[in-house]
C-alpha positions in Angstrom: 71.5 -32.7 48.2 70.1 -31.4 44.8 66.4 -31.7 43.9 65.5 -33.1 40.7 63.6 -30.9 38.4 60.5 -33.1 38.4 60.4 -33.3 42.2 61.2 -29.5 43.0 58.2 -28.8 40.3 55.8 -31.2 42.2 56.9 -29.7 45.5 56.4 -26.5 44.4 52.9 -26.8 42.8 51.6 -28.4 45.8 53.0 -25.5 48.1 51.1 -22.9 45.8 47.9 -24.3 46.7 48.7 -23.3 50.4 49.8 -19.7 49.7 46.0 -18.7 49.6 46.0 -16.8 46.4 44.5 -16.8 42.9 46.7 -19.1 40.7 46.7 -16.6 37.7 48.3 -14.1 40.3 50.8 -16.6 41.5 52.0 -17.6 37.9 52.5 -14.0 37.0 54.6 -13.5 39.9 56.7 -16.2 39.0 56.8 -15.2 35.4 58.0 -11.8 36.3 60.4 -13.1 38.5 62.1 -15.2 36.3 62.1 -12.7 33.6 64.3 -10.7 35.8 66.8 -13.1 35.3 69.6 -13.2 33.0 69.1 -14.5 29.5 72.2 -17.0 30.2 70.5 -18.6 33.2 71.1 -22.3 34.6 68.3 -24.2 35.3 69.3 -24.1 39.2 69.0 -20.4 39.4 65.4 -20.5 38.3 64.9 -23.2 40.8 66.5 -21.5 43.7 64.4 -18.3 42.6 61.3 -20.4 42.8 62.4 -21.8 46.0 63.1 -18.3 47.6 59.5 -17.3 46.4 58.0 -20.3 47.7 59.8 -20.0 51.1 58.5 -16.0 51.2 54.8 -16.9 50.3 54.8 -19.6 53.0 56.3 -17.2 55.6 53.6 -14.4 54.6 51.0 -17.1 55.2 52.1 -18.3 58.6 52.5 -14.4 59.5 48.7 -14.1 58.3 47.6 -17.2 60.1 49.6 -15.9 63.2 51.7 -19.1 63.2 54.7 -17.3 64.3 57.2 -17.1 67.5 57.6 -14.1 69.1 61.3 -12.7 69.4 61.0 -13.0 73.2 59.7 -16.7 72.9 62.9 -17.0 70.4 65.3 -15.8 73.0 64.1 -17.9 75.7 64.5 -21.0 73.1 67.7 -19.7 72.3 68.9 -19.6 76.1 68.3 -22.9 76.5 70.7 -24.3 74.1 
């Protein structure tokens, strides 16, 4: 299922607040990331790049807040499948 650009941007902006960084720093990171894309880029590629940045930032925040699963616990969970 593809997200519309409007829904995607709203979702991204709501998540940015959770990243715990200054908005200027976040905007700079996003602009730099998009600037590294080729000139002939589809909007889907830009959305995917922003999606990946969002997932990385969420992961970093989870690690910072110790909201992670140890590899041992993960292996135990997988064994129950």
